[in-house]
N, C-alpha and C positions, 0 to 999 in steps of 0.2 A: 539381339533376339531377345524378346520378352519372357520373364520367368512366369510360369503359372502360379496364380495366387493360392495359398493353402490357408485353411482354418485352422483353429486350435486343435481340433479332433482329427483333421485329415493328417495322415502320415505323408511326410515329404515325398515328392516324386522324384525319382532319378531316372537316368537315361535307360536303364535296363528294366524298369518296371512301367510297362505301359499295358493298358487293358487288352489291346489287341494281341499281345504276344502272350497272355496269360492262358493257362490250360483251361478248357471248359469245365473240368471237374472242380477246380478250385474256384471258379466263378460261382458255379452252383452251390458249393459249399459254403461261400461266404454269403451268397443270397440266403440260403438256409438258416445260417447263424444270424443274419440280420432280421429274418423274419422271427426266429425265436426271441430274439431281445425285443423287437417291437410287440411281440405278443405279451411278453413279461411287462413291458412298461405300460400297455393297454390295460392290463389286468391290474396292475398296481394303481393306475388312474382311476378304474372303476372301484376297488376297494377304498381308495381315499375319498371319492365322491360319496360312496355309501356311508363310510364313517362320518364325514361332515353332515350328511343329512340326518344321521342317528342323533349326533351331538346337538344339531339345531332342534330336533324333535324333543330330546330329553330336556333341553334348556326351556322350551315352550311349556312343556308339562310342569316343570319346576316353578316357572313364573306363574302359571295358572293356579297351581297349587298354593303358592305363597300369598297371592292376592286372596284367593277364597278363603283361606284359614289364617290370614294376617292378625286377625283379632282373637283368635282361639284362647291365647293365654289370658288376655284382659277379661274376656266373657267369662272365663272360668273363675277369675277372681271376683268378679260380680256376682257370681252365683251365691256366695256368702252373704253379701249385702242383701240380695232379694230375699233370701231365707230370714234375715234378721228383720227386714220390714215386714214380711208376712207374719212372724210371731208377733211383731208389735202391734199389727192389727188386729190379730187374734185376742190379745189380751189387753187392747186399748180400752174397752168399755169397763172392764173390771179392775184395772191397774190403777194404782195411785199416782199422782203427777210425778212425783220423784222418782218413781221406777221407769216411767215413760221417759223422762228426761235422760235417765241413765242408758236406756236402751237407744235412744237417738244418738246419744254421744258415742256408744259402742259402734253404732252403724256407721256413723261418720269416720270413726277410726279405720273400719274395714274399707271404706271407699278411698280414704286418704292412702292406706297402705297398697290398695290395688293401683292407684294412680302412680305412686313412687315406683312400683315394680314395672310399670309400663313406661315410664320416663315422663309422666305429666307432673307438672311442677305448677303451683299456685302462685299468682301474681297479686301481693297484697302490699302495694307501695306507700303506705302511710309515711309521710315525713321525707319521702324521696322527691328528687326533682322530677317534674312532668316530663315524661318522654313519649311523644305522640307515636312512636312505633309501637309501644306497648300498653299505652294508656288512651282512654277516651274520656276527654273533659265534658263532664254533664253540666257544669256550671263553674263559675268563679266566685269566690266569695271574699269579700274585702277583710283583712285582718292585719293586725300589728304584731300578733304573736308569732307568726311564721314568715319566712322569706317569700316574697313574690315567686310564683312559679313551682311552689312546692305542693305536693299532694297533701291535703288537708284531711280528707276522708275518702274511704272507699265505699261506693254505692254497692258495686257488684265487682266481686273478684274476677281476675282474669287467669287464663290458663295457658301454658306453654307446653308443647310436645317436643321433647329433645332439642330445645332452643327455638323451635318453630311456633309462632303464635296461633294459638286455637281460637282465643277470644280475648280481646283487650280488657284490662281492668277499667271500670266505668268509675271516674273519681271527681271530686270537687277539688278545685286548684285554688290556692290562695293567690290574692292580688293586693296591691297597696290599698290602704284604707282609703275611703272616701274623705275628701276635704270638705268640711262643712261650708255650705253656700255655694260649692262648685256645682256646675251643671252635670247632673248624672249621666247624660248622654254622651259627654265630652270624652269617656274612657273608651 
């Protein structure tokens, strides 16, 4: 004779417990209890779905807010720079050149401080080995004073935002000096 299969949640069947022999009241009671549990599970499911949807909507609002106001702190720091430039323009015609230079230097310090607060750093690679990931070679220049492949001069500084390149530094790169009498197109 084959034994009935039971699952982990089913109580084991024994010879005295079969559904046909059970009293109708106990079946109705078991059915009512099962319906109550099913309704509780359904309500729990609906609450979980609603909570998940609320979390998703909240996260979406947070993402939209973060992208909309991501530069707020940086923009706030640049307000001082704008104010300084406006003052310089207002007093430009009547100020002596030394005072104008002082004002420009002060404004540059404000910009530098705003950059530092926002994670922007300057690439000024004079004397460093040329790195194509962060430098753009504008030209090469023959020289015996520096090792070939070294940045001789910076035409335009580059900028990095938290390790990510914003703009490469545009540079002049040292190369071997030309040999007198050699074909210049051979390099």
